[in-house]
N, C-alpha and C positions, 0 to 999 in steps of 0.2 A: 571574389566569393559571391555567389548568388544569394538572394534573400532567403531562399529555401535552405541553403547550406548554413547560413548564419542562424536561422531558426532551429535547425537540427542540432547545431553545435551548442546553442543555448539550452535546448531541452536535455541534451546529453550531460552538460555540466550540472544542471539542476538535479538530474537523476543521480549522478555520481556523488554530488554533495549530500543528498538525502541518504544515500547508501553508505556514506562514510561513517555513520554512527552504527556501531555494532548492534544495538538494540533495534533500531529501525530495520536493519538488514535481517535480523532474526524474525521480526514481525512479518516482513514480506515473505520470508521463507515459510513460516507457519501458515500464512494465508493461502499458500499453494494447495494445501490439503487441510482445510479447516476441520473436517470431521475427525481427522486423525489427531490434530494438535490441540483442539479446544474442547473443554467440557461444555457441552451445549445444552445442559439441562435447563429447562425453562426458556429455551430460545423461542422467539415469537415469529421468526422468519427462517426460511431455508438458507443455511450458511453457504451453500454452493451457488444458489441462484441470486440471493440478495446480499450476502456477506455476513460477517461476524460482528455482533454488537460490541460496542466499546466496553461494556461491563464484562463480557467474556474475555476480551483481550486483556483488560485490567487484571482480572483474576489470574490469568495465565502468566503474565509478565511480572506481576507483583509491584507495580508502580502506582502512584497516585493517578486518579482519573484525569486530572489536568495535564499531567506529563504524557499520558497515553494519548490524549486528544491532540496535544501539540505534536507528538511524533507522527500521528496519523495524518494530521493536517499537512505536515511537511511532505509526507509520501504522496498525498493527494496533489499538492502544488507541483510536485515533480512529475505528476501524471502516472504514477505507479499503481495507485489504487483509486477506486471510485467510491464515493460516499452516497448512501441511500438512507433517507429518514423513514422509519417505520414508527408511527406514533411519535413519542418524544425521544426515541432512541435512534442513534446513528449507527449504521452498519457499514462495514468496509469490505470491499472485495478487490482482488488484484485486477488490473486492467491488462489482460494477457496480450492483446493486440499491441498495445503501446509498449509493453515490456519487450515483446519480440522485435518491434521496430527499433527500439533503443539498443538492444543487443546487436542487431544487424548493423546499425550505425557505428557502434563501438568497434565491431570487427573490421569495418571498412576504414575507420579512422586510425586505428592502431595498426 
């Protein structure tokens, strides 16, 4: 196995591990269409361009901010979302290129 294949296998395992949690999977799904799934009243950044603030994600999912932050950090470590700081708030947006690459790898692997 080449170094690139090992790296992609590791990335795929990390992504699948992150998506094994139903709430994280739901969050990633909602982030696909942020304007449809989140109440963005008071948003300080464009949810499509910058992402959705943790406070809006927390309000939607109904979990503690620490839990939401941990879930989003796991999705970020897996390369499924990107985080952007706007002032003191962190916004999350799907990494569509990375997701597409992982989906393609999964198709080739299975």
